[in-house]
N, C-alpha and C positions, 0 to 999 in steps of 0.2 A: 504494500500500500504506500509506504513512504517512498519507495523507489519510483512508483508510478507518478506520485506528486512531483518529484524532482524532475522527471522526464517532461511532464506537462509544463512546468515552469520554464524549463529549457526551451521547449518548443515555442511557448508564448514569447519568450525573450528574443528568439531568433526571428519570429514573425514580425515582431515590433520593429526590428531593424530593416526589414524589406518593405513593409507596408507603409503607405503614406501616413504622415503625422496627423494628430487630432485636429489641428486647425484646418487642414485640407478636408478631412472627413466631415467636420461640422458644416463646412461650406457645401459639401456634396449632399449631406442630409437635407439642408435647406433647399438646394436645387431640386432634389428629388420630390419636393412638395409641389413644384411648379412645372416640371417637365419629366419625361421618361429618361432615366439615366441610360447611358451607353452600357453595353454588356460588361466592358472592362471596369467601368465605374461601379456597377452593381456588385461585381465579384470582389473588388477591392473593399467596398463598403461592408459587404457581408463578412468578409474575413476580418476586417478591423473591428466590427461590432462583436465578433466572436471572442476577441481578446481584451476589449476596452470597455469597462463598465461605465465610465464617465460618458462616453459617446452614446452608449445605449440609453443612459438617463437623459441626455440631451435630446435624443431622438424622440423619446416618449414625451418629454416636456413640450417639444415643438408640436407633436401631434395633439396633445391636450389643448394647447393654445389655439391651434387651427380649428379644432372641433368646437371649442368655446366661442370663437369668433363667428363661426358659421351659425351656431345656435342663436347668438345674440342678433346677428343679421336677420335670421328668419323670424325671430320674435318681433323685431322692429318692423319688418315687412307686414307681419300679421296685425300688429297694432295699427299701422298706417291704413291698412285695408279696412279695418273695423272702425276707424275714426278715432281710435285712442292714440294718445301720444305720451310716451314716458317723459318727453322733454317739454310738456306744456307748462307755461308759467302762470303764476297767479297774477291777478290784476295789480296787486301791490308791487310785485316784482317788476312787471312791465313798466309801471309808472316810475319806479326807482331807476330803471335802465334809461328811460326817456329823459329824466332829469339829469342823470349823469352825462349822457351824450350831449344834451343841450349846454350844460356847463362846460364840458370839454370843448365844444364848438366855439364858445365865446372866448376861451382862453387863447385860441390860436387865431 
């Protein structure tokens, strides 16, 4: 068991020397959200993710942010279609903004 762990660490260490570094892989993860990666890029990314926990975490965080942004956009569209607006202002707030803009206009 201990011998197997040593061999695995050695393999990971050797792979880390030949695979692209994390800064290149994080860029590739981001690019993969917007376009289909080339086969060479996908292979390098999969191999890197197999040995780098930080890049795996980054990949998952990026997916979570993308999914959250999509959900928020969908909710906003649903609210707009139904006549509801999460950004609607009270009359008091609108008056305050109007006064502020009028004062700012007179200063310049």
